[in-house]
N, C-alpha and C positions, 0 to 999 in steps of 0.2 A: 504493498499499499504506501506511495507515492504522495505523501500528505506537503512535501517541502518543506522549505527551513523557517518560512513564517507562522508553519502551524507549530512546527516543533518550538520554536522562541518562544511563542505563546504557554505553550505546555510546560516550560521549565520555568515559566515569568511567575507563577505561585510560587516556586521552591526560592528562587532568586527574591520576591519579596519579602518573604518569612525571613530571608536570611536579610534582607537590609533592614527589616522592624525591628530584629530579636537577636538574632543571633547570625551574623557575616560571618559563614564558615563554621563548620563545626570545630573551630578552634576556640574559637567565642563564646559558645555552651557552655554555660557553668557545670562543672562537675556534679556527680548526682554525690545526696548527704551520704559521707561518712558515718556508718551506724556503729563503726568500732569506738568513736570519740565520745572520751571520758571527762572529768572535771580533773582540774589540776592537782584539787585537793582530793587526796586518795582517802577510803577507811584507814586506810593501813596508816596513812602518816599523822591519823590524827584518835585522841583517845575520846571517842564520841558514844553516846551510849544508847543511840538511838539507829536503828537499822535503817540506814537511805538507800535506794534502787534507783539506781543510774541509769535514767532513760536513752533512747536513741536520738539523738540529737542532731538536725542536720547542720552542716555548717554555714555562719551567717549571711558568708556570697551565697549561696544557693537559694534564699529567701524571695528575690524575687522572680527568678525563672519559677519556683514552685508556687508562688501566689497567682503569679500570671497564668499557668496551664489552670490551678484549679479555677480560677474564676473563671475563664473560660466554658470548662467543662460543667462549670453549674450553671450558667445561665445560656448554654446551648441549648436546651431541651424546650426552653420558651421563645424561641427565637425564631416565630412561624414564615417567615420571609425567607429567611436562608435555607431551611427544609424546604421549602416549594421549589427555592432555585436549586436548590441540587436534585429535586426530584427530575427539572424541568433538564436538567442537564444529564441523566441517569438516560430518561426518554431520547436526547438526542445523541450520546454515544452508544445505544441501541440499534438507534437507526444506520449510525455509521458503521457499526458492524454486520448488521443485517445488506446492508449495497457494497460493502464489503466483498461479501461470501457470493453475491449473486454478480459482481462483475460490473457493480457499476462505479469504477472509481473517482469519477466526477462528481455525483452524489454524495459517497464517501467521506471524500476530501471537503464538500463543503457540510457536512453534518459533524464532521469530527473538527472541522473550524469552529462551528456553532456552539458543540457543547465546551471545547477548552474557554470560549470567550464567559458564553455563561457562567461555569465553574469559577472564573477568576474573578466575574461581578457578583459573587453570592453573598457575597460578607460575610465571608468565614472569619472567625474569631483567628487572630494569627499565632496566640496561644495553642490553638489545637493543630498546629502543624509538627508542634513536638512530637506526638504521633506518627508522622508521614514522614520521618528522615529516611527510615530506613526503606521505604518505598520508593521513594526517589534517590538514592542508594543504586538498588537496583535497574534503576533504569537507567542511569547513568554509566553503569557497569551493563548493561545490553548494549547500550549505543557504543561504548569502546571496542567490545567484542566485534560488531557488526564493520565498523569501521577500521578495526585490525589497529586501535590504537594503543601501542607500548608504553607510553611516556607518562609521566604524573601530571597533571593538572598545572600551570602556571602559579608561583604566587603574585595573589592580587593585593595592592595596597589597599585598606579598608579603605572604603567611599566613606570620607570626609563631609558631614552635612553641615551647612552653613546657615545663619540666621542674615533675611537680606537686611540693610543698616538703612533701608530708607519707605518710607512711605510714600502714598500719592500725593498726599498733601502734608510736606516737610517742615510744614511751618509752626508746627506745634512742638518737633521736633528739635527745633533752632530756639524753640521758647524755653524750651527744660532743659537744655545743655545754659543757656544763661543761665537762668532759676539756680540749677545746681553748682555753678560756677561763681558765683559773686554772694555775697552777704553771707548770712549765720546759716543760711539751705548750702551753703560752701561746705562750714565747720560741720556738720553732722554726715556730708558727703565724704568729705575727708577722713572723717571718722570712720566712718564704714569700711571704706575700702582701707583703711589701715590694721581693721578689724580684720578684713579677710584673709589676711595674711594664716592665720590662725588653719583657717580653714580650705586654702588654697589646692594644700597635696592634694585633701583626702577628695574636694570637691572636683577636680581637673582626674584623676584618677576615675571616680567613678563616672564622669560625664564618659571619659573612653572605654572602660566594660561595658557601657549602655549605647555605643557609639551615636553619642549627642554631642550637638554645638560646643565647641569651648567658650560663644559666650555667655552661655547660661553659668557662667560663674561670675556673671554680675545680676542676675536675677533677684538674690537675696539682698541687693541693695535699696532694690525698689522694693521689695516686700516686707524687710524689717530694718533697713540699715545695717545688718550683721548681729544684728543684739538679740540672742539666742533666748532673753530673758524678758520679750516683746510679746504681749498677748493682744490681740484685737478687740474691738467692742464685738466681734462676731463670735468670739472665741477661739481662734485663728493662734497656733505656738509657736516659736521656736523662729529660727533664723529663714525656715522655708514657709512660713507660715500656712499649716497644715491643719486644716480641721478635725476633729476627732474623731469623726465618723468615717471621714477621708483616710484620716491616718490608720485605722482599723481593718478598714477594705484592703489598703497597701501594706497590711501584716503588721505595724507597728504595734507593741503593747500599751496602752493606756488604762491606769486603775491607780486603786488607792496607793501603790507603792511606786509605781513608775510612769514615766511619760516620755515614752523613748522618742517625740517630736523633739524635743530638746538633745536629743543624744546628736551630735554632729553626723557622725558616719550613719548610722541607721535613718536617721531623717533625708540625709540625700539621698542614700540606695532609695528610699520611697518617693523620694520628689523626681525623682531620675525616671522611677517606672513610671508613674503617671504621667511623666510629659513624653515618656515614648509611646503609651497608650493614645493620649493624645494625638500624636502624630500619624502613630498607624489610622487610626482614626479619621484626620482630617486634611492629611500631608500636606501642609500650608503654616509655615511656622508662625503667621503674624497671627492667624487661628489660634494654635498651640498657646501662645503665649495667650491669648482673649479668652481662651478656657481655663487656663492653669487660674486666673481670674474669677469670673464669673460661675466655673464648672461648668463641664461638658453637657449638660444634659439642660441646663439656662442656656448656652451659647446657640446648641441644636433647634431648643426653641424659638429663641430668637431669628437664628436664621430662615427658619418653617416660617413664621410667622411675616415674615419682611420680605420672604421670596428674596433673599439676599446670601451672595456668596462668600463678600467678604466684609471686614468691617466699614471700609467706605461704604459701603450700598446702606450697611444696617445703619449706622450713622446718618447719614442722610435721611431714612426711614424714622429714625427715633426708634428703635427697635433693640436698641442695647445701652445699657447703664451709661452714667456718664464717666463713673469709676473706669469702665472697660474700656470706652472710647480713647483715654489718655494711658492707659497701660502702656500700650506697646511704645508711643513717644516716649514714653518714662524711661522705657526697657533701654531702646534704642541711643536714648542720651545719657542714659548710664555707661553702657558699654563704650561709646565715643571717649567719652571723658576718661573712662577708668584705661583707654589705650592711649588717649594722647594726656599723661598727667601735666605735663610740664608746656604743653600749647594753651593748656586751661589755666593754668596756677596754681598747679598743685606740685610744686616742686622740693615742696619737703618733706613729702609722706612717709611716714616709718614703719613700716611693716609690722605687725606681731609676729613671734616667732611661731611656724608652725607645732601644733599641737606633736607633743613626743610621751610614750607612754606605753607602759607592758601590761599587757591582758594577763587575769586570772582565771581560768572558767573554775565554775563553783557550782553545784548542785545542793548548797546547803545557804540558808539564812546565815548573813553575818553582821554582826552590828560593826556600823563604822568607825565607831571608837576602837575596836578589836582589831578591824582593818588598819588603822592608822598606825597602832601601835605594833602592828608586825611589820609592817613596810617602811616603819621608821620617819614615819610623818606626822601631818596635822590632819583632824576631821575636814577644815577646811579646805586643805588641800585635795583630798578625797573627793569631796563633794565638788569642789570645782571639776574634776577629773571626769566626773562621773554626775554632769550635770540634771539627770534624765530621773534620779533617785528622789522622790518624794518623803520617803521615809527615813528613820534612822539606822534603816539597815536594808541588805541588798534584798531584792522581792520576793516575798513570799509566792509558791507556785509557780517559779521560773526554772526548769532544770537547766543546765549547762549557761545560766546568767556571766556573764563577761565584765570582772567589775575589772575596772581603769585605777591602774598604780603608777606611781611616779617612774620614769622611766631608767632601766635600771636597777631597778628592787624586788623582780620576781624571783629570782633564787633566793634571800635574805627573807623575803615575806614568807614561802614558803617553807623553808624552816623554822622561822618564829613559828608560824600557825602550826606547826606540829604538833606544837606543845600545850597549846593551847586545848581544855576541856569543854571550856562550853562557848560554843559560837556566838551565843547571842542573849549573855547574861540579864534578868529580870533588873531594871530601872527599881523596881521596889511599888510604888504606888503611882498612881495616872489621878490627876483632875478630871474627871468626865462633867461635859456639859451637856445636862439634860435637854432632848429633843423631844419634839410635839409627836406623843405615842408612845412616849417610851414608859417603862414601868421596871420595877426592880427586879424582876426575874428575867425581863429583854434581855437590863446590860449586867447581870451575872452571866448570861448566856454569851452575852458578848464577848467579854471578856476571860471566857472557861474557867469560871469561879462559881462558889456559890451565894447564893440568899442567904445565907447565914453568915460567910465572910463579910457580904458588901454591911448589913449592918449590922455586926461586929465594928469595923473600921468605923463608922459612920453613926454611934451612939445618939445623937440630933434626931436621926430620922424616926419619925413614928410612923408604925406597921398600917395605924388607924386615916392614915391623911395620906393623900397623894400626893407626887412628887410633881413640883411647878417646873415650867419649859423654862430655858435658862440658867435653873440652879445646880450647884457645884459638888457634886459630891465624890471622895476619897473611894477607889477601886486597886485593892492589889491582884492585879491580872494571875490567873491561875498559868505553872509551866504549861501546857500544850497551848496556850494564846502565842508562845513565840517561835513555836516551831514551824 
């Protein structure tokens, strides 16, 4: 069956599209989880009275691809439009095969071309191509045998994406360049650029892993001025300003114990995963940036409502929020300034030193005071290196958690912690502020203690009276509370 070069090219376009969107060649596909990975703090090293089962935890580098594939699998059954397109593609393929068997080569060629075109435009989630790599390998192998190709494929440089630094109307870009390079705003932008030095290596490395444009290094300038402590009025957190529901969907842990939106490494991976998903969906970097600000569903609604295909059209038709209208010009202005510091008067920028630390993988809850003592540093330094931690200790229910400690102290830390019997000693009493709907039994259960002990520690409490909202009582947590 002679389908011609054009048809074969279309057949493989699906494969190359997926390579471009997530894994540009198998060399860039993350390694599957190492099921033998264990905690750095072994049971033999520590005299600990409680048995702990060490689970099989994937390496953190695999989190994005695992979540990407898992999300694709979970959403596929509900995508009726794609399912319909796949069935139509199957029908066209069957017609091509029947035509070929009946000797009708021209019809076979036409149906096969239609089949490939329909399949290519079916809207299949790129995460699902993870399951088709072997099939594409078989196609390549068969073609190489047919054409008697006995040489390896050439080594190609990864396709490097870039974001256009011009808008249809550049007046806004020029406006923001002037705003960012004068007065008090210049001081804030300068401070942001200086703070970027701490995260530069982490972000550039992650952008490269995801095959994303390096210009995105400056996106946090627009989002947070590179201030990891910023919380927006909408509740977005960290240098990438990630909302809680978005962060959880991207695999971040966000709970009482920890908020990984403040972890520079993990938040950067989550942001890059989201940007990659947006690019696969929209195939236009200005729309991607608008989607990052607006949210993909909001942006798609705006585009559909206004029958627009770009930001300019949506702006002209008053179909997009003012904040999103300005977002791309603001980003372009930040990139232009950051790449031309002296030209715009930023000639005395002192970049913060890059973050350096060792990591300790642990399945146990460790009091940060104990961690600081074992690393021979301060609690403040441990908290500085682990900004995602919300509590006094490493997170409960997080096997394989990686605690960051000062660079060069890992060996000393492991030696010291092996001598510690109680990694999370009780601090003694806790002052509990009574909330609406709470009563003694509920509070006692929360702290793994007994009602009798609560009354014992609060002799002023009367069993005949209800607790008052805002009332402070003293509670001594039970042993199991800290496990």
